[in-house]
C-alpha positions as CSV (number, residue, x, y, z in Angstrom):
1,M,-32.5,-7.6,5.2
2,L,-33.5,-4.1,6.3
3,E,-35.2,-1.4,4.1
4,A,-36.0,2.2,4.8
5,H,-38.7,3.8,2.6
6,H,-39.2,7.6,2.3
7,I,-38.0,8.2,5.9
8,A,-38.4,11.7,7.2
9,K,-37.6,13.2,10.6
10,D,-38.6,16.5,12.1
11,F,-37.3,18.1,15.3
12,G,-39.9,20.8,15.8
13,P,-40.0,23.0,12.7
14,V,-36.6,21.7,11.4
15,R,-36.5,18.7,9.0
16,V,-33.3,16.8,9.5
17,L,-34.1,13.8,7.2
18,D,-36.1,14.1,4.1
19,D,-37.3,11.2,1.9
20,I,-34.5,8.7,2.6
21,S,-34.9,5.3,0.9
22,L,-32.2,2.8,1.6
23,T,-31.9,-1.0,1.1
24,L,-29.4,-3.0,3.2
25,E,-28.6,-6.4,1.8
26,K,-27.9,-9.5,3.8
27,G,-24.2,-10.1,4.5
28,E,-23.0,-6.7,3.2
29,V,-21.0,-4.0,4.8
30,H,-22.8,-0.7,3.9
31,A,-20.9,2.5,4.6
32,L,-22.9,5.7,5.4
33,L,-21.0,8.9,4.7
34,G,-21.8,12.6,5.1
35,E,-20.7,15.8,6.7
36,N,-21.4,16.5,10.3
37,G,-25.1,17.4,10.5
38,A,-26.0,15.5,7.3
39,G,-28.3,13.2,9.3
40,K,-26.3,10.0,9.6
41,S,-26.7,9.4,13.3
42,T,-30.3,10.3,13.2
43,L,-31.0,7.8,10.5
44,M,-29.1,5.1,12.5
45,K,-31.2,5.8,15.6
46,I,-34.4,5.4,13.5
47,L,-33.2,2.1,12.1
48,S,-32.5,0.9,15.6
49,G,-35.6,2.1,17.4
50,Y,-34.0,5.0,19.4
51,L,-36.1,7.5,17.4
52,S,-39.4,7.2,15.6
53,P,-39.6,8.6,12.1
54,S,-41.9,11.5,11.3
55,G,-42.7,9.8,8.0
56,G,-41.9,6.7,6.0
57,T,-41.7,3.0,6.8
58,L,-39.1,0.3,7.8
59,K,-39.1,-3.3,6.6
60,L,-37.2,-6.2,8.0
61,D,-37.1,-9.4,5.9
62,G,-39.8,-7.8,3.7
63,Q,-42.2,-7.2,6.6
64,N,-43.2,-3.8,7.9
65,V,-41.8,-3.1,11.3
66,G,-42.4,-0.3,13.8
67,F,-39.8,-0.2,16.5
68,R,-41.3,1.7,19.5
69,R,-38.0,1.5,21.4
70,S,-34.5,0.2,21.0
71,R,-35.3,-3.0,22.9
72,D,-37.8,-3.9,20.2
73,A,-35.2,-3.5,17.5
74,E,-32.6,-5.6,19.5
75,A,-35.2,-8.3,20.0
76,Q,-35.3,-8.6,16.2
77,G,-31.6,-8.5,15.8
78,V,-31.0,-4.8,14.9
79,V,-28.3,-3.5,17.2
80,L,-26.6,0.0,17.4
81,I,-23.1,0.8,18.6
82,H,-23.3,4.5,19.5
83,Q,-20.8,7.1,18.6
84,E,-20.7,8.2,22.2
85,I,-19.8,5.5,24.7
86,N,-23.0,4.4,26.4
87,L,-21.8,2.3,29.4
88,A,-22.4,2.5,33.2
89,D,-19.1,3.3,34.8
90,D,-20.1,1.9,38.2
91,L,-21.0,-1.5,36.8
92,T,-18.6,-4.3,35.9
93,V,-17.7,-5.2,32.3
94,E,-19.9,-8.3,32.4
95,E,-22.8,-6.4,34.0
96,N,-22.6,-3.8,31.2
97,I,-22.5,-6.5,28.5
98,F,-25.6,-8.2,29.7
99,L,-27.5,-5.1,31.0
100,G,-31.2,-5.5,30.3
101,V,-30.7,-9.0,28.9
102,E,-29.5,-10.8,32.0
103,Q,-29.6,-14.6,32.0
104,H,-31.7,-16.1,34.7
105,R,-32.4,-19.5,36.2
106,G,-35.7,-19.0,37.9
107,P,-35.4,-15.8,40.1
108,F,-31.5,-16.1,40.2
109,V,-29.1,-14.4,37.8
110,R,-26.7,-16.9,36.1
111,G,-23.6,-14.9,37.0
112,R,-21.0,-17.6,36.2
113,E,-22.4,-18.3,32.7
114,M,-22.6,-14.6,31.9
115,R,-19.0,-14.1,33.1
116,E,-17.8,-17.0,31.0
117,R,-19.7,-15.7,27.9
118,A,-18.3,-12.2,28.5
119,A,-14.7,-13.6,28.8
120,E,-15.2,-15.6,25.6
121,V,-16.4,-12.5,23.6
122,L,-13.5,-10.4,25.0
123,R,-11.0,-13.1,23.9
124,E,-12.6,-13.1,20.5
125,L,-12.0,-9.3,20.3
126,E,-8.4,-9.8,21.6
127,T,-9.2,-7.5,24.5
128,P,-7.6,-8.9,27.7
129,I,-10.0,-7.4,30.3
130,D,-11.3,-9.2,33.4
131,P,-15.1,-9.2,33.1
132,R,-15.3,-8.3,36.8
133,T,-13.5,-5.0,36.3
134,R,-15.5,-1.9,36.8
135,V,-16.0,0.0,33.5
136,G,-14.9,3.3,35.1
137,R,-11.4,2.0,35.4
138,L,-11.0,1.2,31.7
139,S,-9.4,3.4,29.1
140,V,-11.6,5.0,26.4
141,S,-10.5,2.4,23.8
142,Q,-11.2,-0.5,26.1
143,K,-14.7,0.9,26.8
144,Q,-15.3,1.0,23.1
145,M,-14.3,-2.7,22.8
146,V,-16.7,-3.4,25.6
147,E,-19.5,-1.6,23.6
148,I,-18.6,-3.9,20.6
149,A,-18.6,-7.0,22.8
150,K,-22.0,-5.9,24.2
151,A,-23.5,-5.7,20.7
152,I,-22.3,-9.0,19.4
153,T,-23.6,-11.0,22.5
154,R,-27.1,-10.1,21.2
155,D,-28.5,-12.4,18.4
156,V,-27.4,-9.7,15.9
157,R,-28.6,-9.7,12.3
158,V,-28.1,-6.0,11.5
159,L,-25.2,-4.3,13.3
160,L,-25.1,-0.5,13.1
161,M,-21.7,1.1,13.9
162,D,-21.4,4.8,14.4
163,E,-17.7,5.9,14.2
164,P,-16.5,2.7,16.0
165,T,-12.8,3.3,15.5
166,D,-12.6,6.9,16.6
167,V,-10.9,6.0,19.9
168,L,-9.4,2.6,19.0
169,T,-5.7,1.9,18.5
170,G,-4.4,0.6,15.1
171,R,-4.3,-3.0,16.5
172,E,-7.8,-2.7,17.9
173,T,-9.1,-1.4,14.6
174,E,-7.6,-4.4,12.8
175,V,-9.3,-6.7,15.3
176,L,-12.6,-4.9,14.6
177,F,-12.2,-5.3,10.9
178,K,-11.6,-9.1,11.3
179,L,-14.8,-9.3,13.3
180,I,-16.7,-7.4,10.7
181,R,-15.5,-9.8,8.0
182,R,-16.5,-12.8,10.1
183,L,-19.9,-11.4,10.8
184,K,-20.3,-10.7,7.1
185,A,-19.5,-14.3,6.2
186,Q,-22.2,-15.4,8.7
187,G,-24.8,-13.3,6.8
188,V,-24.9,-10.4,9.2
189,T,-25.5,-6.9,7.7
190,V,-23.2,-4.2,8.9
191,V,-23.8,-0.5,8.5
192,Y,-20.6,1.5,9.1
193,I,-20.4,5.2,9.7
194,S,-16.9,6.7,9.5
195,H,-15.1,9.9,8.5
196,K,-12.0,7.8,7.8
197,L,-12.4,7.3,4.1
198,E,-9.4,4.8,4.0
199,E,-11.4,2.6,6.4
200,V,-14.5,2.9,4.3
201,A,-12.5,1.9,1.2
202,E,-11.0,-1.1,3.0
203,V,-14.0,-2.6,4.7
204,S,-17.3,-1.7,2.8
205,D,-19.1,-3.2,-0.2
206,R,-21.4,-0.2,-0.9
207,V,-21.4,3.4,0.1
208,S,-24.4,5.7,0.6
209,V,-23.9,9.5,0.9
210,L,-26.1,11.9,2.8
211,R,-26.0,15.6,2.4
212,D,-28.3,18.1,4.3
213,G,-30.6,15.3,5.3
214,R,-31.1,13.8,1.8
215,L,-29.6,10.7,0.1
216,V,-27.3,11.8,-2.6
217,T,-26.2,8.4,-4.0
218,T,-25.6,4.7,-3.3
219,Q,-22.7,3.2,-5.2
220,P,-20.4,0.1,-5.0
221,T,-17.3,1.1,-3.0
222,R,-14.9,-0.2,-5.6
223,E,-16.3,2.4,-8.1
224,L,-15.4,5.4,-5.9
225,S,-12.0,6.8,-5.0
226,Q,-11.6,8.5,-1.6
227,D,-11.4,11.9,-3.3
228,E,-14.7,11.2,-5.0
229,M,-16.3,10.1,-1.7
230,A,-15.1,13.4,-0.1
231,N,-16.5,15.5,-3.0
232,L,-19.9,13.7,-2.8
233,M,-20.0,14.4,0.9
234,V,-19.4,18.2,0.6
235,G,-21.1,18.8,-2.7
236,R,-18.0,20.5,-4.3
237,E,-14.5,19.7,-5.4
238,L,-12.3,19.4,-2.3
239,S,-8.7,20.3,-3.1
240,D,-5.8,21.8,-1.1
241,M,-6.8,20.1,2.1
242,Y,-4.0,21.8,4.1
243,P,-2.9,25.4,3.8
244,P,0.6,26.0,2.6
245,K,3.2,26.0,5.4
246,R,4.7,29.5,6.0
247,P,8.0,29.7,7.8
248,P,7.4,30.5,11.5
249,G,9.1,33.3,13.3
250,T,12.2,33.0,15.4
251,E,10.8,34.5,18.6
252,V,10.2,31.8,21.3
253,V,6.9,32.4,23.1
254,F,6.8,29.4,25.4
255,T,9.3,26.8,26.7
256,A,9.0,23.8,28.9
257,E,12.1,22.3,30.5
258,D,12.3,18.9,32.2
259,V,8.5,18.7,32.7
260,S,7.3,15.5,34.4
261,V,3.8,14.4,35.1
262,P,3.9,11.5,37.6
263,G,2.9,8.3,35.9
264,W,2.5,9.8,32.5
265,A,5.5,11.8,31.2
266,E,9.1,12.2,32.2
267,N,11.6,15.1,31.6
268,I,9.9,16.6,28.5
269,S,11.5,19.7,27.0
270,F,10.5,21.8,24.0
271,E,10.1,25.4,22.8
272,L,7.3,27.0,20.8
273,R,7.9,29.8,18.4
274,R,5.6,32.6,17.2
275,G,3.7,31.5,14.0
276,E,4.5,27.9,14.5
277,V,2.4,24.7,14.7
278,L,4.3,22.3,17.0
279,G,3.0,18.8,16.7
280,F,2.9,16.1,19.4
281,A,2.7,12.6,17.9
282,G,2.8,9.1,19.4
283,L,0.7,6.0,19.9
284,V,-2.3,5.8,22.2
285,G,-0.9,5.9,25.8
286,A,2.2,7.9,24.9
287,G,1.3,10.5,27.5
288,R,0.8,13.5,25.2
289,T,-2.6,14.6,26.6
290,E,-1.5,14.0,30.2
291,L,1.7,16.1,29.6
292,F,-0.4,19.1,28.6
293,E,-2.9,18.6,31.3
294,G,0.0,18.9,33.7
295,I,1.5,21.9,31.9
296,L,-1.9,23.7,32.0
297,G,-2.6,23.0,35.7
298,L,-5.0,20.1,35.4
299,R,-2.6,17.6,36.8
300,K,0.4,17.7,39.2
301,K,3.7,18.4,37.5
302,T,7.3,19.3,38.1
303,G,9.6,21.3,35.8
304,T,10.2,24.8,34.5
305,L,8.0,26.9,32.2
306,T,8.7,30.3,30.6
307,R,6.5,32.7,28.6
308,N,8.2,35.2,26.4
309,G,11.4,34.5,28.2
310,R,10.0,35.1,31.7
311,P,9.4,32.4,34.3
312,L,5.8,31.2,34.3
313,T,3.9,29.4,37.1
314,I,0.7,27.6,36.2
315,G,-1.2,26.0,39.1
316,T,-4.7,26.1,37.5
317,L,-6.2,26.4,34.1
318,R,-7.2,29.9,35.0
319,D,-3.5,30.8,35.3
320,A,-2.9,29.4,31.8
321,V,-5.8,31.5,30.4
322,A,-4.3,34.6,32.2
323,A,-1.0,33.9,30.4
324,G,-2.7,33.8,27.0
325,I,-2.8,30.0,26.7
326,A,-6.1,28.2,25.8
327,Y,-6.7,24.5,25.7
328,V,-9.2,22.5,23.5
329,S,-9.7,19.2,25.2
330,E,-9.9,15.9,23.2
331,D,-13.2,15.3,25.1
332,R,-15.4,18.0,23.8
333,K,-18.6,16.7,25.5
334,G,-17.0,15.7,28.8
335,K,-14.6,18.6,29.2
336,G,-15.2,21.2,26.5
337,L,-19.0,21.9,26.6
338,V,-22.0,21.6,28.9
339,T,-24.2,19.7,26.4
340,E,-27.5,20.2,28.2
341,M,-27.1,23.9,28.3
342,A,-27.9,26.3,25.5
343,L,-25.3,27.6,23.0
344,R,-25.1,31.1,24.4
345,P,-23.8,30.3,28.0
346,N,-21.4,27.7,26.5
347,L,-19.9,30.2,24.2
348,T,-19.2,32.8,27.0
349,L,-18.5,30.6,30.0
350,L,-14.7,30.9,29.8
351,A,-14.8,34.7,29.2
352,L,-17.7,35.5,31.5
353,K,-16.0,38.7,32.9
354,K,-16.5,40.2,29.4
355,Y,-20.2,39.8,29.7
356,A,-20.9,40.6,33.4
357,D,-20.7,44.0,35.0
358,P,-21.7,42.7,37.5
359,F,-24.8,41.1,36.0
360,I,-24.7,39.1,32.7
361,N,-25.5,41.2,29.7
362,R,-27.8,38.8,27.7
363,K,-27.9,41.1,24.7
364,L,-24.1,41.2,24.4
365,E,-24.0,37.4,24.8
366,A,-26.6,37.0,22.0
367,E,-24.6,39.3,19.7
368,A,-21.4,37.3,20.4
369,L,-23.3,34.0,19.6
370,A,-24.6,35.4,16.4
371,G,-21.1,36.4,15.4
372,A,-19.6,33.0,16.3
373,V,-22.2,31.1,14.4
374,R,-21.4,33.3,11.4
375,D,-17.6,33.4,11.7
376,F,-17.2,29.7,12.4
377,S,-20.0,28.4,10.1
378,I,-21.8,26.6,12.9
379,R,-24.9,25.0,11.7
380,V,-27.6,25.3,14.4
381,P,-31.4,24.6,14.3
382,N,-31.8,28.0,16.1
383,L,-29.8,30.2,18.4
384,S,-31.7,29.1,21.5
385,A,-30.9,25.4,20.9
386,K,-29.1,23.1,23.3
387,V,-25.6,22.0,22.5
388,S,-26.8,18.4,22.5
389,S,-28.8,19.1,19.3
390,L,-25.6,19.9,17.3
391,S,-23.6,17.4,15.4
392,G,-20.1,16.5,16.5
393,G,-18.4,18.8,14.0
394,N,-20.6,21.8,14.9
395,Q,-20.0,21.2,18.6
396,Q,-16.2,21.3,17.9
397,K,-16.6,24.6,16.0
398,L,-18.5,25.9,19.1
399,V,-15.6,24.8,21.3
400,L,-13.2,26.8,19.1
401,A,-15.4,29.8,19.2
402,K,-15.6,29.6,23.0
403,I,-11.8,29.3,23.3
404,M,-11.3,32.4,21.0
405,E,-13.5,34.4,23.4
406,V,-10.4,34.7,25.7
407,S,-8.2,35.9,22.8
408,P,-5.3,33.5,23.4
409,D,-1.9,33.9,21.9
410,I,-1.1,30.2,22.2
411,L,-3.7,27.5,21.4
412,V,-3.3,23.9,22.5
413,L,-5.5,21.6,20.3
414,D,-5.9,18.0,21.5
415,E,-7.4,15.7,18.8
416,P,-9.3,18.7,17.3
417,T,-10.7,16.7,14.3
418,R,-11.7,13.5,16.0
419,G,-15.1,12.3,14.6
420,I,-15.3,15.2,12.2
421,D,-16.0,15.1,8.5
422,V,-13.5,16.0,5.8
423,G,-15.1,19.4,5.0
424,T,-15.1,20.5,8.6
425,K,-11.5,19.3,9.0
426,R,-10.4,21.6,6.2
427,Q,-12.2,24.5,7.9
428,I,-10.3,23.9,11.1
429,Y,-7.0,23.6,9.3
430,F,-7.4,26.9,7.6
431,F,-8.6,28.4,10.9
432,V,-5.3,27.4,12.4
433,Q,-3.4,29.1,9.6
434,K,-5.4,32.3,10.1
435,L,-4.3,32.3,13.8
436,L,-0.6,31.8,12.7
437,D,-1.0,34.7,10.2
438,E,-2.1,36.8,13.2
439,G,1.1,36.0,15.0
440,K,-0.2,33.3,17.4
441,A,1.3,29.9,18.0
442,C,-0.3,26.5,18.2
443,V,0.4,23.1,19.7
444,L,-1.3,20.2,17.9
445,I,-1.8,16.8,19.6
446,S,-3.1,14.4,17.1
447,S,-3.3,10.6,16.3
448,E,-3.9,11.4,12.6
449,L,-0.5,11.3,11.0
450,P,-1.6,13.0,7.7
451,E,-2.8,15.9,9.9
452,I,0.6,16.1,11.8
453,V,2.5,16.0,8.5
454,G,0.2,18.5,6.7
455,L,0.2,21.2,9.4
456,C,3.2,21.0,11.7
457,H,6.5,22.9,11.4
458,R,8.2,20.6,14.0
459,V,7.0,17.4,15.7
460,V,7.8,16.1,19.2
461,V,7.4,12.3,19.2
462,M,6.6,10.6,22.5
463,R,6.5,6.9,23.5
464,S,5.3,5.7,26.9
465,G,5.9,9.1,28.5
466,V,9.4,9.6,27.1
467,Q,10.4,12.1,24.5
468,M,11.9,10.2,21.6
469,G,12.9,13.2,19.4
470,I,11.9,16.4,17.7
471,L,11.5,16.1,13.9
472,E,11.9,19.0,11.4
473,G,11.8,19.6,7.7
474,D,11.9,16.5,5.5
475,D,12.0,14.2,8.6
476,I,8.3,15.1,9.2
477,N,6.8,12.1,7.3
478,E,4.7,9.2,8.4
479,N,7.4,6.5,8.2
480,E,9.8,8.5,10.3
481,I,7.2,9.4,12.9
482,V,6.2,5.8,13.3
483,R,9.8,4.7,13.7
484,Y,10.2,7.1,16.7
485,A,6.7,6.3,18.1
486,T,7.4,2.6,18.2
487,G,10.9,2.9,19.7
488,L,12.9,1.9,16.6
489,K,14.7,5.2,16.7
490,R,15.5,7.8,19.4
491,S,17.4,11.1,19.3
492,D,20.2,11.6,21.7
493,R,19.6,15.4,21.3
494,P,16.0,16.6,20.9
495,G,15.6,18.4,17.7
496,K,18.4,16.6,16.0
497,P,17.2,13.0,15.7
498,K,19.7,10.4,14.7
499,G,20.8,6.9,15.7
500,T,18.9,4.0,17.0
501,P,18.3,3.2,20.7
502,D,19.8,0.3,22.3
503,A,17.8,-2.9,22.9
504,A,16.8,-1.9,26.4
505,R,15.3,1.4,25.3
506,A,13.6,-0.2,22.3
């Protein structure tokens, strides 16, 4: 269906793709794996006309093609669903779905027909959204389903998906997989990028692995275990994914009592101990992120906070930083970094007082950046590059380096490994352990249950803004967490979960 021959791509003096040759067969699901920065997204953008190759050729149905822009590729049935949501918030769902390919009758837009078609596709995706709703009012997962709806309304022959399930719920992921299988049966070729190796094993026919801009191998999926996929991605044996859990201290460094965030969380209480990773688990919409946005001064809240046994008032994020508490947002591009700025000001932005007396000391900032790149293994084209030139995993490492500039004692990590390859995940896990060894404490909000189980000493489980229980010891396992997260169980006393809620609570 689509072939890439000896594709190369240079950004200035840096070669990010080198001699990539790939054949995508009709009606197959072809997974593309690699660490962050391996070149996966760049290759997808070349296949779909968003970027032009520096060398090599593309063939569609055996004929040479040269996509000058993405619209040329879409006209021939090659459609990309971006990793980053690419919708206009001020337009409606139906306007986004047909943006650039509006249906006309003479000079008039056929609004009713487009609305009916949009509603039909959304029903097919089991996404009950009114097509007239403005996209800005949707949740992140709903926006991703609109992106998918937008793609399949085109006359698609090759569908390229870059991390499509990163923000989807389990049910939405199942719906997407049903769609992929239906498209495959219709002869559509699907290229699927994901760091979730269990998804790759379930949905793909063949796997291609990129490493440092080069193609390492293409093999049938059934011939590779998930461990073998991971080892091919990083180029080495990957064992001991999580550091060994060491017992935390007994000193309580932070407490929250009866904290409520209107509309999101109600009467949440917990304590955090020195040297501990306290996990927050729950389904999408459980209110975990909003709870901590309230605690850290980003939303209105009620309740009582203490720090090292003393009352603590946090009205703004600046107050939290002053109390030694730092927050890594789940939205690294929207809230963690200024992507169109260079690396240096992003690194020092939160701790600017360290580098200004009263004017900014550029030399000191440059030294800090060189140290962060070294200490956090951030792969950058050069030290003057923009943040937008970094892969997702390297952006996340820059966020961590930025946060550590304020020397926090407590670190709140919200979905710290979303969209990150297995090798970088391991780096982050061992970074967390290093912080614990230094006597710091960590809160981990994550939708990845293996991550919660592998790192956390205790786990607070939330459901629809309600605290269902706090799990410890052998109770920290995926089955038990899911039972609390879905309402099948609820603890009468947090920290000592037992019993099953009555039917009303369930």
